[in-house]
N, C-alpha and C positions, 0 to 999 in steps of 0.2 A: 668324565662323569658329570651329568647335568645336575643343576641346583636340586631339582625335584627327587632326583635318585638318592640325594644325600639326606632327605628327611627320613627319619627312622619311623617305622611302625611297630616293630617288634624287637626286643633285645633278647640275647641268649643268656639263658641261666649259667652262672658262673663265669661269664666273660661279658661284663657290662659294657665294653667298649665295641663288641661286635653287634651288628644289627642287621635286620631285614627292612628294607625300604618300605615306607607307608605305600607308595605307588605299587610296589610289587605285591604287598598283601592284598591291596585292593584288586589287583589282577587276579590274584590267586582265588579270592572269593568269587569273583565274576566266573572264572573258569570252573569252579566247582559248581556254580549256578548252571552253566552251560551243560556241564556232564549230567546233571540231575535231570535237566529239561530236553536233552537231545533226543532226536527220533528213536534211537535205539534203547533208551532208558525206559523204565517203567513209568507209565503216563500219569500217575497221580499228581505229581507236583505241577505238571503242565495243566492239568484239568483243574487243579485248585485255583492257580492264577488266572486261568481263562475265565473261569466261573466268577470270581470275585472282581476281576479287573474289567470284565466285559469285552474280553478279547478272544480271537480265535487262537488255537494253540500255536500256529506258526508264528504269530505275532509275539506271543509269550516268549518263545525261543529267541527271538531276535532282540526284544527289548529289554527283558528281565535281567540278564547278567549286567547290562549297563546301570540299571537302577540298583542292583545289589552291590556293584563296585563303589557307589557313592557313600556307602555306609560309614566309611572312615575318613570322610573328606575333612572332619574336624581334627584329625591328627596332623593335617598340615597347617599348623597354627602354632603361634609363639608359646601358647599355654600348655599344649600337649608336648611340644619339643623340650620344654623346661622340666618335664617330670623326671628325666634321667640326667643327673649332674654330668657324667662322663660324656654323654652325647651333647650337652650344652657347650662343653669345652671343645668338641670337635666342631661344631657348627660355628661357634664364635671364631675360631681360627680360620674357618673357611669363609668368614665375612657376613654371615647371616645376622641381620639386625635383631637386637632383643631390647625392648623399650625398658624404661627406668623401673617399671613394675614387674614383680615375679607373678605370672598368670597361671603358674603350675596347678594351682587348685580348680581351675576352670574345668568343667566336664567336656570331653571331646565330643560325645554324643550331642550334647546342647549346642556346642560351637558349630558342628556339622549342620544341625537342623536350622540354626540361625543364619547361615551363609549359603545354603544350598541353592536357594532361589535366585540369588544375584550371581552366583557362581556359574551356573548352567544357563543363564538367560540368553547369551549369545548362541549357545549350541542348540537351545530348543526355544526358538522365539515364540512358537506356538503352545508353549506349556500352559495347560489348562489350570485353572483355579482348584480344581477336585485333585488333579495329579500333583500339584504343588502341595496341597494339604497333606495327602498321602505320604510323599516324600519327606516333608518336614517330621511327621509323627513316626515314620519308620526309622529314619536316621536318629532321631531323638530317642527313640524307644528300644535300639537294637541291643542295649545292655540290660534290658529287662525292666527298666523303669520308664513310665510314660512321663511326657514333659508336663510340668505344672502350668497352669494358666499364666500367660504372658511371659514364660521363662525364656523362649527363644527370642522374642522381641527384646527383652531386657539384655540378653547376651550380645544381640547385635549392636545395641547401643554401647555396651562395655567394650566390645572389640573396636568399634570406630573410634572410641575415646583413648584407648590404651595400647592397641596393637599397631605396630608400623605398617604402612601400606603394602610393603613388600610381601607380606604374608597373603594379602587378598590375591596379589598378581600370581603367587606360587599355586594357590588353589585354583585358579582359573587355567593354569598351565597343566596341573595335575588332571583337572577334569577334560581338558582338550586332548590330552594324551590318551586318556581313557576312551574318549569318543572316537579317536582315530583308529585305536587298536581294536575295539569291540564293534565298532560301525553300526550302531543302532539305526533303524530306518526312521526318517523324520516324519514319524506318525503323531498326529494329535491324539492324545489319550485322555478320556474322560472317565474314570472308574465308574462302573455301574452302581456299585454299592460301596460307599465310602468306608464304613465301618469294617465290613468284611475284607475290603482291599487292604487296609491298614493292618489288620489282624494277620491276613494271610502272607502278605509281603514282608512284615516284620518277623514272623515266625520262620519264613523261608530264608530271610537274611541272616538271621541268628544262626541258623543250621550251616549256611555256607560259611559264615564267618568263623564258626568253631571248627568246622573241617578244615578250613584253610589256616588255622592256627595250630595245626598239629605239626610240630617240628620234624616228626618222622618223615613226613612226606614233603614238608616245604622248609627246608633248612635255609639258614641266612644265606643270601645271595647278593650282597651289597656290591660285590666286585664284578658280577656278571653284567655285561651290556644289556641294554633294554631289549633290543631286537633279538638277542639271543635268549633273553629269559622268557619271552612271550611263548615260544614253543616248549620251553622246559616247564613253564608253569602249567600249560595245558596238560602235558603228560603227567605231572604230578598230581593234578586235579583228577584225572581219570583214576589214577591208582588209589587216591584217597577214597573216592567214592565207592570204588569197587570193594576195597578192603573192609570199609564200614558196613557193607551189606545192602547198600542202596541200589545196586544194579542187578540184583537178583529179579529174575522174572516173576511177574504176579499175574500173567494171563494163563488162563486154562481153557482147553478146548473140550473139556469133559462134557458129557451130555447134560442137558439141562432138565429133562424129564425126570421126576423124582424117582420112579422105579429103576430108571437106567443109571442115575447117579448113586443110588444106594441099592446095588444088586444084592448086598448081603442081607437086606430086610425082606424076608420072604412075602410078608403080607403087610405092605404100607397101610397106615392107619388113615381114616377118612381125612384128618386135618392135614396129613403129609400130601395126600393126593390133591387137596384143595389148592396147595401152592402152585400147582400146574394151571390152574384155571384163572390166576390173576391176570388181567389184560396186560399185554406187553406195553401198551402206551402209558399205562399208569406208573411203570417202572421206569421209564425213559428220563424222568426228572427225579431230583432228590425226594425220597419218599419216607413216610412214617407208617409203619405197620405195627399193629397191636394185635398180638395173638393171645386169646384168653382160653384156657383148656386145662383140665384136670392134670395132676401129675400122672405120669405114665402114658400120655397120649402122643409123645414124641415131638414136643415142641422144639427141642434143640435141633433135631434133624430137619424139621420143617424150616426153621430160621436159616440153617446153612444152605438149605436147597434154595431159599428165596434169595439169599446173599449171592449165590451163584448166578441166578437168574439176572440180578441187578448188575453183576459184573460184565454181562454181555454188552451192557450199554456204556459202562465206564471203562471197559478194557482192562480192569484191574480187580483181582480177588481180594484186595487189601481189606482187612476187618480188625475190629477190636471187640473182644468178647468180655463184658463186664459182669462180674458176679458179686454177691453181698459180702463173701467172707474169703480169706486166704485159703481155707481148707477146701471150699467149693472150686476156688481158681485153680488149686493144684490139680484136682481131679479132672476138670475140664481141659487142662493144658494138654494132657496126654490124648484126650479125644480129638482136639483141634489138630494136633500134630499129625494124628493117624488120618484124619480127613484130608489135609493137605497132601499128604504123601500118597495115600492110597486111592483117593477119589479124584482130586484134583490134579494128581501127578505132577506136582510141583516140588522141585529139588530145594526145598527150604523147610524152616520150621517156624513156629511162633516164639514169641518171647513172653516169659512170665514177668508180670509186673505187679508187685505189691510190696509191703514193707519187710517180707521175709523170702523174697525170691532169690536166695542166694545158692539154691541148688542149681541154677543155670549159670553155666560159665559165661563170662563176659568176654568176648574176644577183642574187643577194642579198648586199648589202654592208651590214650592219646597223651602225648608229651607237649604241653603248651609252651609257647614262648613266655618271657616275662614282658609285661606291659602294665598298663594301669588297671587291667582286670585283676592283678594279683591283689589288690586290696579287697576283692570279693572272694577270695579263696579259690580262684581259678574255678568258676562255675561250670566250665566245660567238663571237668573231671566228674562232677556229680551228675551232669546231665547225661553223659554216656555211661553211667553206672548201670547195673542190671535193672533197676527199678525204672528210672526215667527214660532209658533209652528205648524201652519196649514201645512207648507210644510213637516213636519215630519209625521203628521198623515196620515193615508192611503188615506183619500179623502179630498181634497181641493178644494175650489172655490175662486178666488180672481183676483186681477189686474195682467196684464202682468208684471208690475214692479217687483213684488216678484220673478217671474221666471227670469226675466232679471238679477237679482242680482247674480244668479248662474254663469253668464257669465262674472260678473265684478270682478275686483281685489280688493275684500273687504276681511275684517277679516271673518273668518268662512265660507269662500266661499265653502269649502269642505262639510260643513254640509248642506248647501243649495243644493249642487249637490247630495248628498246622500238622501236628502228629496225628489228629483225628480227621482232618479234612479229607474229603474225598473217599473215606472208607465206608464201609457198612459197619455201623456200630450197634451191637446186640446187647441189650440190657435185660439181663435175666433176673428172675425173682423179684420183679419191681414191687410186688405186695409187701416186700420185706423192709421197705424204706418208710421212714416216718416223715412228719410234716417238714422238718428242717431239710432233710436230704431230698425230699420230693420237690421242694421249692427250688432248690439248686438244679435239679435234674431238668425242671421245666425251663430254666434259663439255659441250661446246656443244649436243650433242643432247639432253641431259638437260634443259638450260635452254629450249632452243627447244620441246620438247614441253610444258614447264610454262607456257610463255608463249602457247601456242596456235597455234604455227607447224607447218606440215608441211615435210617435207624429202625431197628426192629425191636420191640418191646414184648417181653414174655412174662406171663402171669398166670398163675392158677386162681387166685382169689383177689382180682382188682376191683374195688369198689367203682360204681358207675361215675361218681362224682371225680374220683382220681383219673379216670379214663378221659373225662371231659376236660380235665385241667391239662392233660398231656397234649390232646389235640388242639385245644386253645393255644397253648405255648407254640406249638409247631406252626400253626396258621397265623399267629400273630393278632388274634382277635377272637370274636365271638364264633362259636360253632353252630352250624345249622343243625336242624333236627336230625338225630341220628336214626339210622336205618336198624330196625330190630335190636334195640338197645338191650333187651332182656335175654336175647338168644345166648345159648352157652352149650357148647364151645362157639366161640365167635373169632373171626379174623377181619380186620379192617385196614385197607391200604389207602393212603392219601397222598396225593401230591399236586403240584401245579396243573399236571395233566389230567386229573380225574380223581375219582374215589371209587372204591370196590369194597364190598362186604360179602363175606361168605359165612355160612352157619353150618359147618359139616357136623355130622352126627358124631357121637363119642364111640370110641373103639370098644369101650366096655359099658353100654348103656344099662341102666337099671342095677348098677352094682350096689349091694346092700352091705352096710357096715354097721353092725349093732353097737349101741353105745350103753356103757355101763358105769357106775360111779364107785369110786373108792372114797374112804374117809380116814386115811391115816394121818396122824399128826406129823408136822414136818420133822420133828426130832425122832420119830419111831423109825429109824432105819432097820432095826432088827425085824420089826413086823413087816415092813415092806419086803424085806430080803425072804422071809418065811413064805409070804404069799407068792412072790416070784418063783421060789423053788417048787411050790405046789403046782404051780401052772406048767412048769418044766418038766414035772414028773412023767407026763404022758409022751414026752419028746418034743421036738421042735425047737423054735428059737423064740425068745421073748426079748422085748426091748422096753426100757423105762427112760423117758426123756424127762430130765429135771430142768429147772430154770436157773439153777446156780451151780457153780463148780463145787462149792462145799457140800451141798446135798448129794451130788453124784459121787463125791469121794466117800462120804459116809456110808452110803448104800452099797457101794462096791465093797468097801472095807467089811461090812456085815456079811456080804455074800461070801467073801473069802473065808470067814470064820465058819459059816454054815453049809457051804455047798459041798456036795459029795464028790468023790474022785471021778474023772471022766466028763465032767460037765465044763465046756468052754466058757470062761468069763472074760469080758473085755470092757474097758473103760476108756472113753474118749471125751476130752474137753480141751480148753485152750491153754491150761497151764502145764502142759507138758513140754519140754524142750523140743525144738523144731524137728530134729531128726527123729526122735522118738515118736512124736506125733505122727510124722509121715509113715513111720513103720506100723504104727497102730492102724492108721487109716487103711494101708494096704492089706493088713491082716483081717480087718473087719470086712473089707470089700471082697477079699478072697472067700471068706466064711459065708457072707450073707448077700453078696452081690448078684449080678445076673448070671454069672458063670459058675456060681456055687451049685454043687450036686451032691447026692448021696445023703448021708444022715446029717442034718443040720441041727445039732443039739447044743444050745448054748444060751447065754444071757448077755446082752449089751446094755450098759449103763452110760448114758452120755447127755450132753446139754444140746443147745440149739443147732450145734454144727450137724447133727443127725437129720435135721428137717429140711436142709437146703441143698438140692441138687446131687446128693449122694445117693446113687442108685442102689438102695438097699431093700430087702424084702424080709419081713418078719412074720411069724404065725400069730403072735400076741404082741400088742402095743399097749403101753401105759404111758400117760403124760400127766405132768403137773398141770393145773389149770393155766391156760394161755389164752389170748385172743382167738376169736373163731378162725380166722384165716390161718393162724399158725396150727391150730388144732386140725384143721383140714389137710394142711401140709403133711403134719405128722401121721395122719390117717392114710395118706398116700404111701407110706412105707409099709403098710400093712396089706398082706396078700398082693404085693405089687406085680409079681411074676406069675406067669402061668405055670403050675406045677402039677404033676399027675395026682398027688394026694397030699393031704394035710393031716397033722395029728389032732387038729381041733375041727369042729363041725361047722363053725362060722367065724368069720372076721369080726373081732370085737375091738373097739377102742375103749380103754378104760381111762377115766379121768379122776385124778385124785384131788380132792377138795378137803382141806382140813376143817374140821368142825369146831365150834366154840363149846364152852361147858355145857350149853343146852342142846348141843347137837346141831345147830344151825350152821350153814356153810360160812366160811370166812376166807378172806383173801390171803391172809397171812403174808409171807415174804414175797408171794407173786406180785403183790401190789407195789413193791420196791422195784421190780423189774419192768412191769408193764402198767399202763395207765389203769387207775382204779375203776373209772367209768366204763372202759372198754370191757374189763373183766366182769363187771356186774351185767352189762348188756348181753355178754356171751352166756352167762348163766341164765339170764331171761330167755334168750333165743333158744336154749336147749332144754329148757324146763318143760317136763312132760314128755320129752322125746325118748324113745328106746332104740332108734336106728336113724342112720342117714341113707338117703336114696342117692346115689351119686351117679351122674354129675347134676341131676335135677335140682339138689338142694343147694348147690354151691352158691348160686346167685342170690337166693332168697335169704340164706343165712348170713351172707357178708353184708347185704343191704340192711338187714334187720339190725345188725350190730353198729355199722358205720353211717347210718342214715343221718342226715344233717338236722332233722327235726328234734326238738327237745323232748325228753321223756315224759311219759304220762304219769309215771310214778314219781310222787313228790320226794320220796326218800333219796332219788338219785339227782336231786337238784343241786346239791353242793359238788358232787363228783362231775356233773355236767359241766357246771361253771368253771371247775378247775380244768376240765378237759379242753374247753374253748379258749381259756386263758393260756394254757400251755401251747396250743396250736398257734394262737396269735403271736405270742412271744417268740416261738421258734420260727415262724415266718419272718418276723421283723429281724431277728438274728441273721437269718439267711440273706435278706435284702441287704443289710448292712455290709456283708462281706463279698457280695457277689460283683462281677465285673458288670458294667451297665449293658443293657440290651443292645444288639446290633441296629444302628440307624442307617438306612441307605444314603442319607444326604448329609449326616454330620458325624464327625469323629467322636467315638466313645471315650477317647483317651483322657480329655480334659477332666471329667469327672472322675475317672479311674485313678488319676494321678493324685488326687486329693487325700486318699486314704489307701495304702497298700498294706495288705496283711502278710505275715510270715508264714511260709510254707513248712510246717513242722508236723509230722504224723503223731507224734507222741503227746502233744500238748493241747490243752482246752483253754489256754489263757485268752483274754479278750483280743489280743493283738494277733492271734493265730487264725489262719484261714482254715477253720475246722470243716472236715468233710462230714463229721458226725458230731452233733451238738454234745458238748460235755465229755466226749470220749477221750480222756486224758490217760496216757499210759506211759509206762516206762519199759525200755528194752533192757533185760538183765541176762548177764552171762555168769553162770554158776562156776566159780573157780575155788581152789584151794592153795595153800602154800605148803609145799612139801620139800624138805631137805634143800632150802635155798632156791627153789624153782617155783615157777607157777604151773599148776596143773589143772587140767579139767576136772570139775567136780563129779563127771560122769564117766570118765574113762581113763586111760593111761596117758593120754597125750600131755607132754610138757612143753613149757615155753620159757624163753629167756626173760630175765628180769631187766636188762640193760639196753634194750633196743626195741624200736616199733616192730610189730608183727609184719611178716611178709605177706603178700596177697593170699598164699594159699593158707597160711596160719590164721589170718583174719576170717577166712571163708569157714574154716574148721571151727572157730570160736562161734561165729554166727549161727552155725547149724546146731549149737547147744543152747541158743538163746531163748528166752521167754519174753512175751510181752504181757506185762501186769498192769491191770487198771485199778486194783484195790487202791482205795483213796489213801489209806494210812501209809502204803507202800511208796505211792507216788509222792506224797507230801515229804517222806523221809528223804528221797533222793533229790527232791528239789531243794530241801532246806539244809541238807548235810553235805559238806563237800566230800566227794567220793574219792577213795584212795585209788586213784587211776595210775596204774603202773606204766612204765614207758611202752609196754606191749600195746597200749590203746592209742599211741600217738600216730594214728593212721586214718585217713578219711573213712574207710569202710567202718571202722569202729567208733566214728566220732559221736554217733547217737546213742551208743551203748553204755552200760554201766556194769563194772564187775560186782557181782554178788559174792562176797567172800563168806565161805561156809567152813565150819570145823564139824567134822564127822557128820556131814550132810545137813547142818542146820546153823541157824544164826538167830539173833534178836535184833530188831529194829525199833526206832522210835524212842520217845522219852522213857527211861527206866525199862527199856527192852519190852514196851507193851505189845509188840507183835512178834510172835515166833513163826519163823519160816523154816520149813523142813522139806527137803527134796526127796521124796519117797520114790523108789524105783517103779512101783506099781501104782501109786496115786498121783504122782506128779507133785507140783509145788503146793504144799498144804500151808495154809495161812491161818494162824489162830490168834486171836486176841487173849493176852495174858494179864492184862490190868483194866481197871475200871476207867471208863472214859474212851476206850478204844474197842468199839463193838465188832463183833464178827461181821464181816461185810458180805453182802450178796453179790458175787461176781458172776455175771452171765457169761454164757459161752464157755 
């Protein structure tokens, strides 16, 4: 056995004397890279590296495995070898020199970054400065943290002073062995885009490293001779890549003409047909498409058809479909899976990715070795969990939050960017995102273009200024004069190859929606219920969208008391346990979705989840006061589908605005949920109107509310100032947390290393990379104690008290979970140590808290100021029972 084979790279759990050589692990990672890049593999990874490195695909296959192999060069050092005491004893007995100082605290990624240039100098005499910089940053950042300014230089000086020279010679020997085995061509490489090359190669290296760290496929092989292990490693790499799902074909030869791709749609809409007219040359480079059209115009199908056309140039159908909420993601997930299977004829499925995507089974359960990653809690385990793995899978559907994290300065941001690179990324319902989220999305667009992705943006009510911000972010500068900026519907496609604008007609031109006003007080649930029942007397279905969960619960409870037998009642909001909410969504879609037929007699009460992407159709629609774009979205669920007859003569949107004592309109609780200025502007824009003409009024109404000019009404001065102060603060908060923009000539890593934010979905603390400003929440699992065992508060499932939950048990528990954003509840669980049973000692439940209930209820906070009750029909009801703890307005 040679000296370099005795250097350990991974140790075996439970047997600290056993090890896998560092050289072998580096070969494993290189072979994983080759398996991902080989000609028979899906082309996305090749395309990503070719685009960012400025190479052709064949050069990528030849050189990238060698670059990936170097990632753990720093493990061939005194510092790393001293991490495991049992290994030190073995190495000392074999005569390896250890200096007087213990260097075990030195980071091996930083060591590798410090020595890579000198180590490979003889092997790559024409190593360009740009590639050297990329290699330094990739090796230093492959554990998810970027190098601090001057960190590699300081490490080089420390090694020169403290480490025996023999270790440097061992590193040169390791590199030479890798060079001989992998045989990269002696090509001078100068990456075309330094920042993108660093991001892409780092993300790809992390992926290869983690796959190669799975002990299931790469068991310790210290006793296997090197020449024998080379072939063995290659076979194991192919098995690991195939098992993980990365070898699945993503190429489809389905027809590209819209009518042929969607033969089930008898009459394609004008917007959908317009996709066929986009010039092919514009789609040959990474492109940004912005589609603006009313609800019901088929934007989703148009986007999927355009994505398929783009795939003809990338040879990959890979996509990520991002939506505003988990509920809309759940519904779209089924649609995308059907599209992949039925139209693209692909034998695969998409992955669902958001904070509650536990209904999708995760096939990959990696078993990592022990090494110095253990201090980070085995990040590989969380990255291949159901939520994070989806960005790496070829097809993903999930929340916009997961895509936003590719633009935020978090650990492993490079892996997130690599997960989106080369895909078509579809951003739906973009009008639903506020200033903070929009700022992050603009940075995301810059990175997606640099990484070779195409983006399709969908919106029904996108303000013109927001559209210009998106195109400016994509282009990296000023936007030239827009063609037909006032047209609606409108589709614009832009890339380095050109620009194309289409203005198709609407499928339902001149659609009239009458506008009427109600003036119920926020607390008058009984009055609202009686009014709804009167509307339902003639038959048909009605819907009232409230802005808070509490108001929805109160109105539904009043209906339960007053409604006659035979009238269907449904309630939907965010404070139902996950499994119950899914069942409610399915029932509502069955009753009022596109496939509903027969007598549709019922009332649905819900929150904002009803306005976004749920394909529902009601005869009567009522909404609490909301910004104009959301009112138009809600109106889109009114008479949405063509039906032979309706129980009412015209489509009417009723808007409820509570009055003050003098009968004047007030904003009330709505101003807690939405900005006061936007609500007043909405009322002004609608003043004197008795109807909408759609789609003609879309653009005019949205611009009237969201225009940048200050209001002429002096009474709005204070709310205008507060509005702009809020937008400025939100923009600055986003700027603080974002990864720096991609620079073609300089690495982004140095400024990114100065302040890294924590990735936590539930927290809104300052040090957290929030995807939604102030969106702090806790995940609660309702439980009860019965006869010495733990039981679900919702069913008959029981769990042990003396051991961690199994994977199946944890998933069953998570399907009963709720995400609660009520400030008082969040404060309680942050400040009060939770009685966490041994059942919760498992990674899947690490972010969840048990909510202990007795007979379905409990009290939280000082002196039990908050009463929580899990009601079978209302969901989680939160009530303030003491002064100083007000009832809170929880949206969604």
